[in-house]
VOPAGU-2260 file (C-alpha; in pm, 1 decimal, decimal comma):
REM VOPAGU-2260
SITE   aa  ch    i         X         Y         Z
SITE  MET   A    0    7055,6    6708,2   10527,1
SITE  GLU   A    1    6728,7    6518,6   10557,3
SITE  GLN   A    2    6425,2    6742,8   10587,4
SITE  HIS   A    3    6163,9    6688,3   10855,9
SITE  PRO   A    4    5813,9    6670,7   10702,1
SITE  ARG   A    5    5682,4    6937,2   10941,8
SITE  PHE   A    6    5993,3    7149,5   10992,6
SITE  PRO   A    7    6148,9    7271,3   10666,2
SITE  THR   A    8    6526,0    7299,0   10629,3
SITE  LEU   A    9    6640,5    7660,1   10602,3
SITE  PRO   A   10    6973,2    7725,0   10425,6
SITE  ILE   A   11    7213,0    7931,7   10633,8
SITE  HIS   A   12    7525,9    8081,6   10473,9
SITE  ILE   A   13    7825,1    8129,2   10702,2
SITE  ASN   A   14    8103,6    8336,9   10547,5
SITE  THR   A   15    8346,7    8349,8   10840,7
SITE  PRO   A   16    8554,6    8041,8   10930,3
SITE  GLY   A   17    8526,9    7910,2   11285,2
SITE  ASN   A   18    8339,6    7677,1   11522,4
SITE  TYR   A   19    7969,5    7744,7   11574,9
SITE  ASN   A   20    7733,8    7599,1   11838,3
SITE  VAL   A   21    7393,0    7555,9   11680,1
SITE  SER   A   22    7095,8    7564,9   11917,5
SITE  LEU   A   23    6747,3    7436,6   11843,7
SITE  GLN   A   24    6421,6    7550,6   11998,6
SITE  ILE   A   25    6090,0    7389,6   11909,1
SITE  ASN   A   26    5757,3    7555,0   11984,8
SITE  HIS   A   27    5447,9    7337,1   11938,5
SITE  GLY   A   28    5213,6    7634,6   11940,8
SITE  SER   A   29    5126,5    7590,9   12306,7
SITE  ILE   A   30    5296,8    7639,9   12638,2
SITE  CYS   A   31    5498,6    7327,4   12567,7
SITE  GLY   A   32    5831,2    7352,1   12394,3
SITE  LEU   A   33    6169,5    7188,9   12367,9
SITE  SER   A   34    6509,5    7354,0   12374,6
SITE  TYR   A   35    6845,4    7208,7   12268,6
SITE  PRO   A   36    7109,0    7472,7   12356,9
SITE  ASN   A   37    7397,0    7269,2   12206,7
SITE  TYR   A   38    7217,8    7087,7   11930,2
SITE  GLN   A   39    7515,2    7059,0   11696,4
SITE  LEU   A   40    7872,2    7185,9   11661,6
SITE  VAL   A   41    7950,6    7315,2   11313,1
SITE  ASN   A   42    8307,3    7372,3   11197,0
SITE  VAL   A   43    8344,6    7603,5   10895,9
SITE  GLU   A   44    8681,5    7582,3   10724,5
SITE  GLY   A   45    8811,6    7878,4   10533,9
SITE  VAL   A   46    9187,8    7849,2   10543,0
SITE  THR   A   47    9349,7    8039,1   10257,8
SITE  PRO   A   48    9688,9    7892,8   10172,8
SITE  GLN   A   49    9986,1    8123,0   10164,2
SITE  PHE   A   50   10349,2    8066,8   10085,1
SITE  GLU   A   51   10683,0    8234,5   10118,4
SITE  LEU   A   52   10987,2    8190,1    9899,4
SITE  GLU   A   53   11359,3    8252,2    9919,7
SITE  ILE   A   54   11591,1    8259,5    9619,5
SITE  ASP   A   55   11957,2    8159,8    9641,3
SITE  PRO   A   56   12159,9    8464,6    9530,1
SITE  CYS   A   57   12401,5    8259,9    9316,8
SITE  PRO   A   58   12335,4    8063,0    8998,5
SITE  PRO   A   59   12147,8    7836,2    8941,0
SITE  TYR   A   60   11923,0    8045,4    9171,1
SITE  ALA   A   61   11742,1    7764,4    9354,0
SITE  VAL   A   62   11402,3    7878,8    9484,0
SITE  HIS   A   63   11291,7    7748,9    9824,5
SITE  PHE   A   64   10914,2    7751,1    9882,0
SITE  SER   A   65   10748,9    7711,6   10221,0
SITE  ASP   A   66   10382,6    7672,0   10306,3
SITE  THR   A   67   10293,8    7908,9   10590,1
SITE  ILE   A   68    9959,6    7739,1   10667,5
SITE  SER   A   69    9992,7    7422,2   10873,9
SITE  ASP   A   70    9627,7    7311,4   10849,7
SITE  ALA   A   71    9660,8    7102,7   10531,8
SITE  SER   A   72    9670,8    6733,4   10451,2
SITE  SER   A   73    9811,2    6758,1   10097,3
SITE  TRP   A   74    9983,9    7012,9    9873,8
SITE  LEU   A   75   10008,2    7067,9    9499,1
SITE  TRP   A   76   10253,6    7330,4    9376,2
SITE  ASP   A   77   10249,8    7464,5    9020,4
SITE  PHE   A   78   10582,8    7637,5    8957,7
SITE  GLY   A   79   10464,0    7811,1    8641,8
SITE  ASP   A   80   10713,8    7641,2    8410,1
SITE  GLY   A   81   10521,0    7319,8    8350,0
SITE  THR   A   82   10650,2    7140,0    8658,8
SITE  THR   A   83   10477,0    7059,6    8987,8
SITE  SER   A   84   10546,5    6917,4    9333,0
SITE  THR   A   85   10340,4    6755,1    9608,0
SITE  LEU   A   86   10589,2    6833,8    9884,6
SITE  GLN   A   87   10491,4    7076,3   10157,8
SITE  ASN   A   88   10810,4    7282,4   10127,4
SITE  PRO   A   89   10977,5    7209,7    9791,9
SITE  THR   A   90   11289,5    7351,7    9629,7
SITE  HIS   A   91   11285,3    7420,2    9257,7
SITE  ILE   A   92   11548,3    7526,5    9003,5
SITE  TYR   A   93   11423,9    7713,1    8697,4
SITE  SER   A   94   11593,7    7674,7    8361,0
SITE  SER   A   95   11570,6    8047,8    8284,5
SITE  THR   A   96   11555,4    8380,4    8468,2
SITE  ASN   A   97   11209,4    8470,0    8341,2
SITE  ASN   A   98   10919,7    8574,7    8561,9
SITE  PHE   A   99   10693,2    8295,0    8681,9
SITE  HIS   A  100   10345,8    8266,1    8830,8
SITE  VAL   A  101   10330,7    8013,7    9115,4
SITE  GLY   A  102   10019,0    7845,4    9249,7
SITE  LEU   A  103    9964,5    7641,9    9566,1
SITE  ASN   A  104    9657,4    7423,6    9610,3
SITE  ILE   A  105    9600,2    7259,4    9948,1
SITE  THR   A  106    9347,5    7005,4   10070,5
SITE  THR   A  107    9227,5    7049,0   10428,3
SITE  PRO   A  108    9155,5    6759,9   10664,4
SITE  ALA   A  109    8783,1    6810,4   10592,8
SITE  GLY   A  110    8842,3    6770,1   10219,1
SITE  CYS   A  111    8815,0    7137,7   10117,3
SITE  ASN   A  112    9038,6    7265,8    9838,5
SITE  ARG   A  113    9196,3    7611,0    9864,1
SITE  THR   A  114    9425,4    7785,7    9616,1
SITE  TYR   A  115    9677,8    8068,9    9648,6
SITE  VAL   A  116    9826,7    8217,8    9334,6
SITE  GLY   A  117   10126,8    8448,7    9319,3
SITE  PHE   A  118   10130,7    8639,3    8989,2
SITE  ASN   A  119   10496,7    8710,4    8903,6
SITE  SER   A  120   10593,9    8575,7    9245,8
SITE  VAL   A  121   10927,6    8445,8    9116,0
SITE  THR   A  122   11149,2    8709,0    8956,5
SITE  PHE   A  123   11527,7    8710,2    8941,0
SITE  THR   A  124   11578,7    9077,9    8859,7
SITE  ASP   A  125   11721,5    9157,3    9202,5
SITE  PHE   A  126   12001,1    8904,0    9149,8
SITE  LEU   A  127   12112,2    9017,8    8804,4
SITE  PRO   A  128   12363,6    9301,5    8771,3
SITE  ALA   A  129   12262,8    9590,6    8549,5
SITE  PHE   A  130   12376,4    9939,0    8458,5
SITE  THR   A  131   12279,6   10244,8    8258,7
SITE  THR   A  132   12492,3   10493,3    8066,9
SITE  THR   A  133   12431,0   10855,8    7974,0
SITE  TYR   A  134   12633,4   11108,5    7778,1
SITE  ASN   A  135   12601,8   11436,9    7588,4
SITE  ALA   A  136   12705,2   11376,2    7230,0
SITE  THR   A  137   12724,7   11749,7    7155,0
SITE  SER   A  138   13021,7   11806,3    7382,7
SITE  GLY   A  139   13281,2   11668,7    7139,8
SITE  PHE   A  140   13587,8   11458,5    7218,5
SITE  PRO   A  141   13709,3   11355,9    7459,2
SITE  LEU   A  142   13350,1   11252,1    7537,3
SITE  ASN   A  143   13255,9   11187,1    7900,5
SITE  VAL   A  144   13014,7   10894,8    7962,6
SITE  ASN   A  145   12854,1   10835,2    8301,6
SITE  PHE   A  146   12800,6   10475,5    8410,0
SITE  THR   A  147   12558,4   10387,8    8689,9
SITE  GLY   A  148   12552,5   10043,9    8848,2
SITE  LEU   A  149   12198,9    9972,3    8962,0
SITE  PRO   A  150   12154,3    9917,0    9334,7
SITE  MET   A  151   12223,5    9565,1    9452,0
SITE  ASN   A  152   12407,3    9404,2    9739,6
SITE  ALA   A  153   12748,7    9408,4    9570,7
SITE  THR   A  154   13082,5    9427,7    9748,7
SITE  SER   A  155   13293,9    9503,8    9442,4
SITE  TYR   A  156   13257,4    9634,0    9087,8
SITE  LEU   A  157   13477,7    9588,0    8781,8
SITE  TRP   A  158   13398,3    9782,1    8465,3
SITE  ASP   A  159   13537,6    9710,6    8119,4
SITE  PHE   A  160   13456,1   10013,8    7902,9
SITE  GLY   A  161   13521,0    9834,2    7573,9
SITE  ASP   A  162   13819,8   10047,0    7475,7
SITE  GLY   A  163   14086,5    9882,1    7689,9
SITE  ASN   A  164   14014,8   10084,5    8003,0
SITE  SER   A  165   13847,0    9977,6    8326,9
SITE  SER   A  166   13731,9   10097,2    8670,6
SITE  ASN   A  167   13637,2    9946,8    9007,1
SITE  LEU   A  168   13396,8   10224,7    9112,1
SITE  GLN   A  169   13023,8   10162,9    9139,9
SITE  ASN   A  170   12930,5   10469,2    8931,6
SITE  PRO   A  171   13233,0   10573,5    8725,4
SITE  SER   A  172   13272,8   10829,4    8450,6
SITE  HIS   A  173   13487,9   10749,5    8149,2
SITE  SER   A  174   13621,1   10967,0    7866,1
SITE  TYR   A  175   13616,2   10816,8    7516,6
SITE  GLN   A  176   13876,1   10966,4    7286,5
SITE  SER   A  177   13732,5   10890,9    6942,5
SITE  ASN   A  178   13437,2   10763,8    6745,1
SITE  GLY   A  179   13353,7   10399,9    6799,0
SITE  ASN   A  180   13104,7   10121,6    6863,3
SITE  TYR   A  181   13163,3   10029,3    7226,2
SITE  ILE   A  182   13037,0    9740,2    7440,4
SITE  ALA   A  183   13076,2    9787,1    7815,0
SITE  THR   A  184   13082,2    9501,7    8066,4
SITE  LEU   A  185   13018,0    9507,1    8440,6
SITE  THR   A  186   13125,8    9229,0    8676,7
SITE  VAL   A  187   13013,1    9245,6    9038,6
SITE  VAL   A  188   13067,9    9030,9    9344,6
SITE  ALA   A  189   12745,7    9002,9    9543,8
SITE  ASN   A  190   12667,8    8753,9    9822,1
SITE  GLY   A  191   12987,6    8571,4    9734,7
SITE  CYS   A  192   12889,2    8532,4    9367,8
SITE  ALA   A  193   13075,2    8678,3    9069,2
SITE  LEU   A  194   12812,0    8797,2    8819,7
SITE  THR   A  195   12869,4    8960,0    8481,6
SITE  ILE   A  196   12642,3    9166,3    8255,3
SITE  THR   A  197   12744,2    9274,2    7905,3
SITE  GLY   A  198   12579,7    9586,7    7772,6
SITE  SER   A  199   12424,7    9628,0    7432,2
SITE  PRO   A  200   12646,4    9815,4    7180,9
SITE  PHE   A  201   12624,2   10193,0    7180,6
SITE  ILE   A  202   12773,4   10417,8    6916,7
SITE  ILE   A  203   12960,5   10738,4    6999,1
SITE  THR   A  204   13006,0   10983,9    6715,3
SITE  SER   A  205   13110,3   11346,2    6686,3
SITE  GLN   A  206   12782,3   11440,8    6516,2
SITE  PRO   A  207   12565,3   11682,8    6720,6
SITE  SER   A  208   12271,7   11505,8    6883,7
SITE  GLN   A  209   12061,2   11511,4    7193,1
SITE  ASN   A  210   12166,2   11338,6    7512,9
SITE  GLY   A  211   12229,1   10974,0    7439,7
SITE  ASN   A  212   12233,9   10654,0    7632,8
SITE  GLY   A  213   12353,7   10301,6    7579,9
SITE  GLY   A  214   12498,7   10002,1    7752,2
SITE  SER   A  215   12273,9    9783,6    7962,3
SITE  GLU   A  216   11930,8    9893,5    8064,8
SITE  PRO   A  217   11782,2    9715,6    8365,6
SITE  PRO   A  218   11788,2    9346,5    8268,7
SITE  ALA   A  219   11489,6    9249,8    8056,6
SITE  THR   A  220   11280,6    8967,9    8193,3
SITE  THR   A  221   11065,9    8754,7    7968,0
SITE  ASN   A  222   10708,0    8752,0    8083,0
SITE  PRO   A  223   10524,6    8418,8    8091,1
SITE  SER   A  224   10412,7    8334,5    7736,4
SITE  ASN   A  225   10087,3    8180,3    7855,5
SITE  PRO   A  226    9825,5    8350,2    8071,4
SITE  PHE   A  227    9754,4    8240,5    8422,9
SITE  VAL   A  228    9445,4    8017,3    8404,1
SITE  SER   A  229    9194,9    7960,1    8682,6
SITE  CYS   A  230    8823,6    7923,9    8741,7
SITE  ALA   A  231    8596,9    8192,0    8883,8
SITE  PRO   A  232    8605,7    8302,0    9154,6
SITE  ALA   A  233    8985,7    8323,1    9146,3
SITE  GLY   A  234    9195,8    8502,4    9405,8
SITE  ILE   A  235    9537,1    8621,4    9289,3
SITE  VAL   A  236    9818,8    8806,1    9466,8
SITE  PHE   A  237   10020,5    9024,1    9227,7
SITE  PHE   A  238   10394,7    9083,7    9248,9
SITE  LYS   A  239   10585,2    9356,5    9067,2
SITE  GLN   A  240   10847,5    9265,0    8810,9
SITE  SER   A  241   11138,8    9407,5    9005,6
SITE  PRO   A  242   11196,9    9512,1    9366,4
SITE  LEU   A  243   11346,5    9832,1    9220,5
SITE  HIS   A  244   11003,8    9937,6    9093,0
SITE  GLN   A  245   10808,9   10180,6    9311,3
SITE  ILE   A  246   10443,0   10112,1    9241,7
SITE  ILE   A  247   10221,2   10402,6    9138,1
SITE  ALA   A  248    9912,4   10197,6    9051,5
SITE  TRP   A  249    9802,7    9853,0    8931,7
SITE  ASP   A  250    9534,2    9806,8    8664,0
SITE  PHE   A  251    9366,5    9465,3    8686,6
SITE  GLY   A  252    9203,2    9488,8    8344,5
SITE  ASP   A  253    8845,7    9489,6    8471,3
SITE  GLY   A  254    8809,5    9854,1    8569,2
SITE  THR   A  255    8955,9    9809,8    8919,0
SITE  SER   A  256    9297,3    9916,1    9045,5
SITE  SER   A  257    9524,2    9927,4    9349,6
SITE  THR   A  258    9820,0   10128,9    9475,4
SITE  LEU   A  259    9958,4    9849,2    9695,1
SITE  ASP   A  260   10291,6    9683,8    9622,7
SITE  ASN   A  261   10145,9    9331,1    9630,8
SITE  PRO   A  262    9770,1    9364,4    9598,2
SITE  SER   A  263    9515,0    9082,9    9615,5
SITE  LYS   A  264    9238,6    9059,2    9358,9
SITE  ILE   A  265    8940,4    8825,3    9324,3
SITE  TYR   A  266    8806,8    8776,8    8971,5
SITE  THR   A  267    8443,4    8665,2    8969,2
SITE  THR   A  268    8362,3    8702,5    8598,4
SITE  PRO   A  269    8512,0    8472,9    8332,7
SITE  GLY   A  270    8724,6    8632,7    8062,4
SITE  PHE   A  271    9070,7    8746,0    7954,6
SITE  TYR   A  272    9226,0    9028,7    8155,5
SITE  THR   A  273    9530,5    9237,8    8067,5
SITE  VAL   A  274    9711,9    9333,5    8387,2
SITE  SER   A  275    9952,9    9626,1    8405,9
SITE  TYR   A  276   10115,0    9854,7    8657,3
SITE  GLN   A  277   10279,7   10194,7    8647,0
SITE  ALA   A  278   10591,2   10249,6    8854,8
SITE  ASN   A  279   10893,5   10465,9    8912,3
SITE  THR   A  280   11188,5   10261,0    8783,0
SITE  PRO   A  281   11560,5   10329,4    8741,6
SITE  SER   A  282   11472,1   10430,6    8384,2
SITE  GLY   A  283   11193,3   10668,1    8489,8
SITE  ILE   A  284   10817,8   10620,2    8506,0
SITE  GLN   A  285   10721,7   10309,0    8309,3
SITE  THR   A  286   10410,5   10103,7    8247,1
SITE  ILE   A  287   10465,4    9728,5    8266,2
SITE  THR   A  288   10193,0    9543,8    8075,4
SITE  TYR   A  289   10113,3    9173,3    8068,8
SITE  ALA   A  290    9885,8    9131,8    7764,3
SITE  GLN   A  291    9598,1    8886,8    7826,1
SITE  SER   A  292    9787,4    8771,1    8131,4
SITE  VAL   A  293    9493,1    8631,4    8329,2
SITE  TYR   A  294    9232,0    8393,7    8190,4
SITE  ILE   A  295    8943,3    8318,1    8422,4
SITE  GLY   A  296    8728,7    8023,3    8318,2
SITE  GLY   A  297    8376,6    7940,2    8420,7
SITE  PHE   A  298    8187,7    8028,7    8103,2
SITE  MET   A  299    7841,1    7883,4    8057,1
SITE  PRO   A  300    7817,7    7674,0    7739,3
SITE  ASP   A  301    7626,0    7837,1    7454,1
SITE  MET   A  302    7484,8    7543,1    7261,6
SITE  ASN   A  303    7223,9    7449,2    7003,8
SITE  VAL   A  304    7038,0    7118,8    7020,9
SITE  THR   A  305    6800,0    7003,7    6748,1
SITE  THR   A  306    6599,7    6682,5    6739,5
SITE  THR   A  307    6431,0    6489,5    6460,3
SITE  SER   A  308    6286,8    6141,6    6433,2
SITE  ASN   A  309    6140,7    5888,9    6195,0
SITE  CYS   A  310    5943,7    5577,2    6260,1
SITE  THR   A  311    6231,3    5387,8    6414,6
SITE  THR   A  312    6503,6    5633,4    6525,6
SITE  PHE   A  313    6537,3    5950,1    6733,6
SITE  PHE   A  314    6813,8    6188,8    6614,6
SITE  ILE   A  315    6993,8    6457,9    6820,3
SITE  ALA   A  316    7231,0    6714,1    6665,8
SITE  THR   A  317    7439,5    6935,1    6895,8
SITE  ASN   A  318    7670,2    7230,8    6843,1
SITE  LEU   A  319    7872,2    7431,6    7097,9
SITE  ASN   A  320    7891,5    7792,1    6978,0
SITE  ASN   A  321    8157,3    7912,2    7225,3
SITE  ALA   A  322    8382,3    7607,1    7207,8
SITE  ALA   A  323    8695,2    7827,1    7208,2
SITE  MET   A  324    8632,6    7897,6    7577,0
SITE  PHE   A  325    8676,6    7532,2    7677,3
SITE  ASP   A  326    8968,9    7290,9    7673,5
SITE  GLN   A  327    8758,9    6976,5    7639,1
SITE  VAL   A  328    8404,1    6911,7    7524,7
SITE  ARG   A  329    8209,9    6591,1    7586,3
SITE  TRP   A  330    7837,1    6536,6    7528,0
SITE  HIS   A  331    7636,3    6292,6    7739,0
SITE  PHE   A  332    7305,2    6148,5    7626,4
SITE  GLY   A  333    7130,0    5968,7    7909,0
SITE  ALA   A  334    7351,1    5691,9    8040,4
SITE  SER   A  335    7601,8    5715,6    7753,3
SITE  SER   A  336    7973,2    5737,5    7832,1
SITE  GLY   A  337    8000,7    6062,8    7640,5
SITE  TYR   A  338    8097,0    6180,0    7292,9
SITE  PRO   A  339    8381,6    6428,4    7236,3
SITE  GLY   A  340    8365,3    6709,7    6985,2
SITE  VAL   A  341    8214,4    7050,7    6922,1
SITE  GLN   A  342    7942,7    6901,2    6703,0
SITE  VAL   A  343    7790,9    6561,5    6771,2
SITE  ASN   A  344    7516,0    6369,5    6591,4
SITE  TYR   A  345    7354,7    6111,7    6817,4
SITE  GLN   A  346    7081,7    5862,4    6742,5
SITE  THR   A  347    6888,4    5609,7    6947,8
SITE  PRO   A  348    6618,1    5359,1    6853,7
SITE  LEU   A  349    6257,6    5449,2    6927,2
SITE  THR   A  350    6075,8    5209,1    7156,3
SITE  ASN   A  351    5703,5    5163,2    7195,9
């Protein structure tokens, strides 16, 4: 905005989106004055993108994303597995049933960029059958083992207990007659899909021991191997690993916490943050930790610059001390096109 030589420009910060009528009143220091009640209309954009998703209950578990904010001119989706889309409402098929962070960046008609990030927003745990087993190994043979199929929208169950016997109950009990290394399998029909989970081996012996367990614990999901990366300030919405988890508290790794199921958090300081939450799960109270799961950029460069010269040449030596915090480094000297590298030695002729 061009500044009037007699009337300085005063910066005004508006934090709430909306349309604002700006009025102007000029007082010349006398009884004369001018008033402009509708001097200018100012539109402040502040649309925060949001999205919803729906996962097909049958393999290959296609994920349908939909943008719930209509005020956008372009979209850029980051599905968290190295792939992207510029569609408004894309469908994506993941190659594994891991957990994935998903980001949506929109551009508004005025050219503003807004980002919404869902941490762990895609998880397939609710669509994978699972079960737990418990037994008392001190009771001797025949040994009774309790099987529990974890809650899911299943219409039928078929258990294979690994010893030639089976059951179609959701939570059966089975008596093993002798020592052995048994692998149980559960097949369910849910939403028209036949899904099978094979438990890990569990050994039953006649030796006295405490209560034992085996079979399949709730299905393990592989957390993203790379942290979510963004620039400060970064707003993130967090999703729990499984809908079966009842949140006790989230720890955002910066001294703040939340007891909400899907809390929102804004990181304003660059750094690595380890996010975790504690929850009641089918296996009891557990703490789910994502080590160094959020990396917020925006570090100021810490650099050394030294200069020397002789009769004909001016020398500049540079070094970036915190180069590990940046993906790319390029030094510019005046109108130069830039020189990559952590350390750069630059020279230019001296002119009279």
